[in-house]
N, C-alpha and C positions, 0 to 999 in steps of 0.2 A: 504493499500500500504506500509506504514511503517512497518507493521507487516510482510508482505511478505519479504521485504528487509532485516530486521534484522534476521528473521528466516533463510534465506539463508546464510547470513554472519556467523552466529553462527554455523550452521550446517557444513559449509565448514571448519571453523577453528577447530571445534571439530572432524573433519575427519570422519563424518558420511558418509557411502558409498552412492554413487549415486548423490552427490551434490558437487563434487570437485570444480565445477565452481561457487559455491555460493557467491564467492567474488564479483560477479556482483551486489550484493545488494548495494554496494557502488555507483555504476553507477546509480542505481535507486534513491538513496538518492540525487544525484546531480540533476537529472531531477526534482525530487519532490521539491527540494529547489528552482530551477529556476521558477517552476510553482507557488509555494506558495508566495515566496518573491516578485515576479513580480506582482502577483495579489494584494498583500497588498499595494505595492507602487503605482500601477496604480490607485487603489481605492482611496488612499489618495490624489493623484494628481487631480483626477476628482472631489472629494468632496470639497477639500480645495484650489485647485489651485496651490499647491506646495507640496514639500516633506520636512518634517522636518528631516534633515539628522542626527542631534544630537539625536533626539528621537529614530530614527531607530537604531543607534549604541547602545544606552542605552538598548533598548529592546533586541537586540541580545546578549549583554553582560549578562543581567539578565537571559536570557534563557540558555546560554551556559557555561559561565565562572564558576559559583559556583560548578556545578556538575563536571566539568572537574578538577578543582583544588582539590576537595574532592577526586576524584579518584587518582589523581597524588600523593597527600600527603599520602593517605592510602597505595597505592602501594609502595611508597618509604619506608614507615615504615615496611611493610611486607617483602620487599626485604632485608632490613637491618638485619632481623632476619633469613630469609630463604636462602638467597644467600650468597656465600662467598664474602669476600671483593673484590677480583679480579673481580668477576662477577658484583658486584655493581658498580665498577668504569666504566665498559663498559656502564652502564645504565645512568650515571649521565648527560652526555652531551645531550642525547636525552630528558631526563626529562626537562632540561633547555629550549630546543627548543620548547617542547610541551607547556610549560607555556606561551610562547610568540607567539604561533600559527604559528611557522614556522618549525615544524618537517618535513614537506614535503620537504622543502629546505635542511634540514639536510640530509635526505636520498637520495635526488636527486644528491647532490654534494659530498656525502661521497666518500672518496678514498678507493675503494674496495681493500681488502687484503684477499687473498685466505685463509690464516690461522687465520684470525681474527674471532671473534664470529659472526655468521650469523645474519642478520636482523630478521630472523624468531624466534629468541630467545629474541628479544628486547621487553621489557615490554611496550614500548610506540610506537611501530611500527604503531598501528592502528590510532594514532593521526594524521597521515599524511593527512587523508581525512578531518579532522577537520581544519587543516591548509589551505587546498584548499578552504573549505567552508568559513572560516573567511576572507581569501583574496578576495574571491568573494563578500562577504558582504561589504568589504571595498570600492570596486570600483563600485558595481552595482547600488546603488542609484544615484550616480553622472552620470553614463552612461545613466541610464533611463531618468533622467532630461534633459540631452543633447538631447537625441533622441526624447523625447516628446516635447521639446521646452519649458520646464517649468521654466527655469531661466528668471528673469525679463528682461535681455538684449535680450532674445529671444521672448519676448512678453507674457510669462507666459501662454502659451497655453497647450493643451493636445492632441497632434496629434498622435493618435493610429496607423494610417497608416504608418507614418514615423518610429514609434517605431517598427512596424512589419518588415519593410524593413531593419532596423538596426539589428534586431535579426536574420533575414535571412543572412545578411552579416556576423554577428558574427559567426553563425554556419559554414558558408563556410570558413571563414578565419581561425578560430581556429581548425576546423577539418582538414583543409589543413596543418596547423602548426603541428598538432598531427601526421599526416602521414609523414611529412618531418622529424620530430624528430624520428619517429620509424625507419627510415632508417639510421639516423646518431647518435642520442643520445636517444635510447629507454627508458633509465631510466628517462630522463627528460620528455618524453612523458607521462610516467605513473604518475609521482609525481607533475608536475608543473601545477599551476592553468591555465595559458593561453592555454595550450594544452587540458585542460578539460572544458574550458569555453563554448564550443559548446554544452555540455550536459545541462548546466544551460540555455543557450539560447534556446535549444530545448524545455525545460520545459516552458520557457516564450512564445514561439510561440504557444505551446499547449494551454496555458491560453488565449492568444489573439484570437486564432481561436475559442475557446469555447465562448468567449464573443461576438465575431462577429456573431456567429451562434446560439445564445441562443434560439431564437424563433424556429428555425428549429429543434434544439435538443429537444425542449419541446414536439414536436409532433412525435408520433411513428406510424403514419398512413402511412407514405411514406417518400421517400427521405433520408436525413441524419439521421433522427430519427430512422429509421428501421435498420440502420447499427451500431448503438451505441453498442448494446449488442454483436453482432459478433465481433466488434472491440475490446471490452474488453476481450473476450475470446481469441481472436488472440494474444492480448498483453500478457496475462498470459501464453499462450502456448509458445510464443517466450522467455519469461523470464525463465520458467521452463526447456524448451529444452536446452537453453544455459547453465544453471546451471548444467544440467546433462551431457552435451556433452563435454564442455571444461574443462581443468584442468590447473595445473601449467606449463605444457609444451606448452600451447597455446600462440601464439604470441598475446600479449595484452598490451595496449588497441587496437590499430590498427583498422581494419575494423570490427573485432568481436564486439567491443564496441557499434557499431550501433545497434546490435540486441536487447540486453536488454534495451537500451535507447529508441529505437522506441517502444519496448514492453511496457515500463513504460508510454510513451506518449499516447499509445492507451488505456491503462487502465484509465488514467486520463481523456481522452475524454469520456469514458463511465461513469466515475464518475461525469462528468460535466453536464450530463443530469439531468434535474429536475425530470424526471420519473425514479423510481427505475428499475434496470435491474437485471437479474439473477446473474451477476458477482458482481454487487455492493451490492446485498443482502448478498452474501456469505462473501464479504470483510467487511461488516458492522456488522457481528455478534459480540456479546459482547466480547468473548475471543480475537478475532482479534483486536477489538478496544482497549482492555486492553493492549495487547502487543504493539500495535502501540503507545499508550500513553507513555509507558516506553522505547520505542525503543532507544532513545538517551542515556539514562542512561545504558541500557543493552549493547549498543555498547561500551560505555566507560569501563564497568566492565568485559565483557566476556573475552577479550584478556589477561589482566594481570592475571586473575584467572586461565585461562587455562595454561599459561606459568609458573606461580609460582607453581601451583599444580603439573604440569608435571615434572618441573625441581627439585623441592624440594623433592618430594616423589616418583619419577620415575613412575608416573601414566600415562600409555599410552594406556591401553585397552579401547575399545569403551565405555563400561559401565562406567568406571571411568571418561572418557572425558565428557560423558553426565551428570554425577553427578556434575562435576565442572561447566558445563554450567548452570545447575539448580541452583547451589550456586550463580553464578554470576547474575542470574535473581532475586533471592531473594535480593541481595545487591542493584540491580538496582531499585527494587520497593521501598526499604527503602529510598534510596537516592532521588528518585523522589518525594516521599511524604514529606520527612523531610527537604530537601534542595531545590530542583528544584522548586516545586510549590509555597512554601511560599515566596521565593524571587521574583519570577516572578509576584506574585500578591500583593506584598508589596505596599500599597498606597503611602507611602512616597517616595519610589524609583521611582514609576510610575510618580508622580507629579514633581519630580526633577531629570531630566536626567543627569544634571551636577553632582549631588551627586553620581549617579550610576557610572559615568566615574571615579570620584575620588576614590570611593570605589574599583572599579575594578583595578585601578592602584596600590592602596595600597596592595590589595590581591596578585597581580602578583609580586610586589616587595618582599612581604613577602615569597611567594613561591620560588622566586629566592634566597633569604637569606637561606631558608631551604635547597635548592639545594647545596649551598656552604657548609653548615653544614654537609650534607650527604656525600659530596665528602671528606671533612676532616675526617669524621668518617671512611669511607671506606679506605682511604689512611693509617690511623693509624692502622687499622686492618690488612692491607695487609703486614705490616712489621713484623708481628708475625712470628717466625721461621717456624711453620708448614705451614702457608700460603705462605711464601717465597719459600718453597720447590716446591709447585705446580706451582708457577709462573715461576720458572726455567724450570719445565717440559714442559710447553707449547712451550718453545723455543728449546727443545731437538730435533732438526731436522738435517738431513744430511747436511754436509758442502756445498753441491752444491748450496743451496739457498743463503748463504753468498757470494758465488762467482758470483752471478748473472746469473746462468745457466738457470733460469726459470723466465720469465717475465710475467707469468700468461696470462691474456687475452689481455693485452695492445699491444703486438707486435707478429708478426709472424716470426720474425728473429730466425733462428736456432742457438742456443748457444751450442757449443760442449765443455763439460768440460772434459779434459783429466787427468788421474791419472795413475801413474806408469811410467815405462821406455818408453820414446817416441820412442825408436828404438827397442822395443820388437818385437819378431817374431809373437806373437799371440795377438789377440784383442778380448775383450769381450765388448759388447755394451748393455746399458740399454736404452730402448726407451718406452715412454708411459706417463702416467699421474703421479700425486704425489703418487698414491698407488703402483706403481711399483718403483718409485724413492725412496720410503722409504726403499727398499731392498738394496740400495747402500752400507751401511756399511757391510752387510753380504756378498754381492757379492765382494766388495773390499777386505774383509778379505779372502774369498775363493780363490781369484786370486792374492793374494799378493805374487807374484813370479817374479824373474828377467826377465823371458821371456814372461811376460804377461803385458798388459796395459788395463785399463778400461775406456771407453768413455761413457759419460752420455748425452742423448738427451731427455729432458722431457719438458712437457707443462702441467701445472696444469689444471685439469678438461678437458683434451683432450684425449679421449680414442683412442686406436688403432683399431678403427672401421671406415672404410671408408664410412661414412654416415653422412650427415649434421643433426644437432639436435639443438633444442631450449634450450638455457642455461638460466635458470630462474634468476640466480644471476645478469646477465647483461641484462636480459629481451630482448634477441635477438637471432637470429640464430648465433651460434658460428663459423662464417666464418673464424676468425683468426685461430681457431684450424684446419680447413680443409686446409688452406694454409700452416700452419706450418707443418702438418703431411706430406703433399705432398713434401714439400721442404726437410724435414728430411729424408724421405725415398729415395729421390733422392741422398742426400749426403751419405746415407748409402752405396750406391753402390760403392763409391770411397774409402771406409774405409776397405774393404775386411775383414769383421769380421769372426772370428772362431765360436763365440758363441753370440747369441742375446737373451736377456731377454726382454720380452714385456708383457704388461698387462694393466689393468685398474681397477677402482673400480666397485663394483656391484651396485652403486647408480644410474647408468644410466638405470636401469631396465625399468623405465617409459618412457625413451626417445627412446628406440628401441624395435621393435617387435622381435620375435624369428628369423624370416627369415632375418631381417636386421642385427641382431647381428652375425649370422653365415656367411651370404654373405659378410658383411662389414669386418669381420675379415679375411675371405679368400682373399679378394682383397688386404689387407695389406700383408698377407702371400705370395701371388703371387709375390710380389715385393722383399720380404726378402729371401725366400727359395732358389732362384737360386744363391744368393751371400754369403750365410752363411752355415757353416758346420752343425751347430745345432741351433735350435730355441726352446726356452723354454717359453711357455706362463704360467705366474704365476697366479694361481687361485686367484680371488679377495679375499682379506684378510677379514676374519670375523671381526666384530667390536662390538661396544656397542650401545645400543639404547639411549645413553646419553653421555654427555661429561665426559670422565674418570677423569681427574684432577679436574674438577668442582665438580663431585660427592664426590671425596675424600676430597676436600677442604670444601665442605658443611658439610660433616660428622664430620670434626674436628671443625667446626665453630658453627653449630646449637646447641641450648640448648639440654641437654640430654633427656628431656621429649618428644621431637618430634620423631615421628617414622621414622627417617632417615635410609635408607638402610645402613648396616654396611659393606657389602662385595663389593658393587659397581660392580656387575657382571651381566652377561646375557648369554643367550644361544648362542652357536657358529654357529649354523645352522639356516637358514631361507629358506623359500620356494624359494624366488627370488635368493638367492645366489646359491642354489642347481640347480635351472634351468639354471642359467648362466654357471655354471660349466659344465653342460651337453651340452649346446650349444657350448661352447669353445672346448669341446672334439670332438663334431661332426665336428666343423670347422677344427680341426687339423688332423682328421683321414686320409684324402687323401694324406697327406704329410709324407713321411717316415722319414724325419729329424726334425719333429716337435713333441714336447711332452708337455702336460699340467702338470705342477708341482703343486700338492696340498700340500702346506706347512702350512696349517692352524693349524695343530696339534702342530706345533712348537710354535705358539702364544697362542692358546687356547686349551690346553690339556684337555682331558676328556670331550670334546664337551662343554666347558664352557669358556667364555672370562671374564677375570677379569681386572679391572683397575690397580690393584696392586697384586703382587704375591711374597711371601717370602720377603716382604719389598722392592721390586723393582717395580716402576711404569712402567707398560707395554704400556699403551696408552697415547698419548699426546693430544688427543681430542676424537671424537667418533670412529674414525676408523684408524687413523694413529698411527703406533707403534713408540716408542721413538727410536732415533738413538742409544742410549746407549744399549738398549736391542737388537736391530738388530745386533749390532756389535758382540754379543755373539753367533750368529747363523751361523757364517761363516763355521765352520766345518760341521754342520748339513746340510747346504745347499749344500756344496761340495759333501757330501755323497749321497744326493738325485740326484744330477746331474750325478754322476758317475754310478748310477744304470741303468741297461739296460731298 
């Protein structure tokens, strides 16, 4: 089961086709943990009459902490060489939270900033699930003792029936909490332990049911015994079908989390039978057992290896990703045999749990000190002139953001930013997301005339497509965008625009089908066309498959012997961008005063996008163009607009 879970997680993160939903492997780990840990604690309570909580914590620390700290320290050292100082600074805080097992809280309560580095490039993002597990381990033995009645003041009994009822209540309450948070704070529902505790409790219920029905499971002549093998196959089918069907656009955890969790519970039921079944025979073959044994270490190493390999060497092809996944497996095997097993089996640490706790405390304090040293190193490097240049580039945005015109996802209030003569006879309006807002310097330069004013209405990550969509950054349907778009279009009617520039990024490709993109755009045009003389849809700007300033900063930072790309460039065309251009053209065709402007050649000449050209930095991240460069395109844009 651990092998299935980790293979799914690694496959999803390596972007292997067909398993985009492989992140459900984490849900499987949660159910597995509930099953295994509850089994160990219940067995201890039954055999000795109580649970030695100190021993339990010591076992968990020996099992988890050394391998975690080894990964953290090695990742930090590699990042100090491979990433630029500015990128390193973004990683420092998360490393610190990972050391103390609360990175899930870090990500849950992070103040999202649209232009900040995304969590998907954070080297320690995957440790959020370890934070959830460790917080589970902190409270679970105490909760079990309470429910079992194992404390002396309760009579030191072992009431499995009461424990079962308590676990049922935990599933109900915590699943209900998860659903409530999905409607109000979906990021909390994803990252916080209480909203995930129902999965641990489901694993516990599976264990308790298996213990209760041990005799019936032993017989395959009839009844429950005959259903064990079909249940196992049904569980695997649920897991694999979910991994194949869902993706990053799926509302998760929500109700969808039930499917792989129940699937994992069904496979555990099959594995609980003393009689081997077809599914347990397959899962028990030596390669699967080998992968399962190193699953924890592989989970630790796969993510930073994928991120560092991709970011430092621009490795994005499938074969390269699979090679990086293979390298991470080799590192995991080495760490498992050299660090994880020896410390877990160390007789001195086993016999003296207090010593384990003291050693763990010293190690975490040492890692914290190393974190402070890393931060100081990164800050020192960031003041180098070449690195300072790229830090400034990341803030080279249109002035509208400093004016508070765009409040990202937090508010649906329409903020209209006016530029030019308020009494001007003519009005040009920019409406859309940040990828059309980036054209403001060029549009402002083109219409910098006494009889023109420019009004800006933008909402980051809010496309001009009248169609709800799931926004993975906030892990929810972006209803704020829908409300803002409707209100903005309503206000547009009172502004009497002569010209409207609208558009969005091509990154919504996975959010909308072809028909949704076309029909959703036309519903927006139906509201704009009657009130505007001319409407220009700006084709989604081509971009880079990596962060532009980050690539340039790494190029100047990394040692000369590393094969760092020197030109920091990529192809200007992609299948998705081309498809969206065609869809936008189809959407505009029925309207005589609507035209799609293809301005990509102004940014990426000769079908090639470069982070820097002729000494000028073009991109301030993966796809947004610097305001400085955009300001030079005013005449070119005016000429394109004037063409029939």
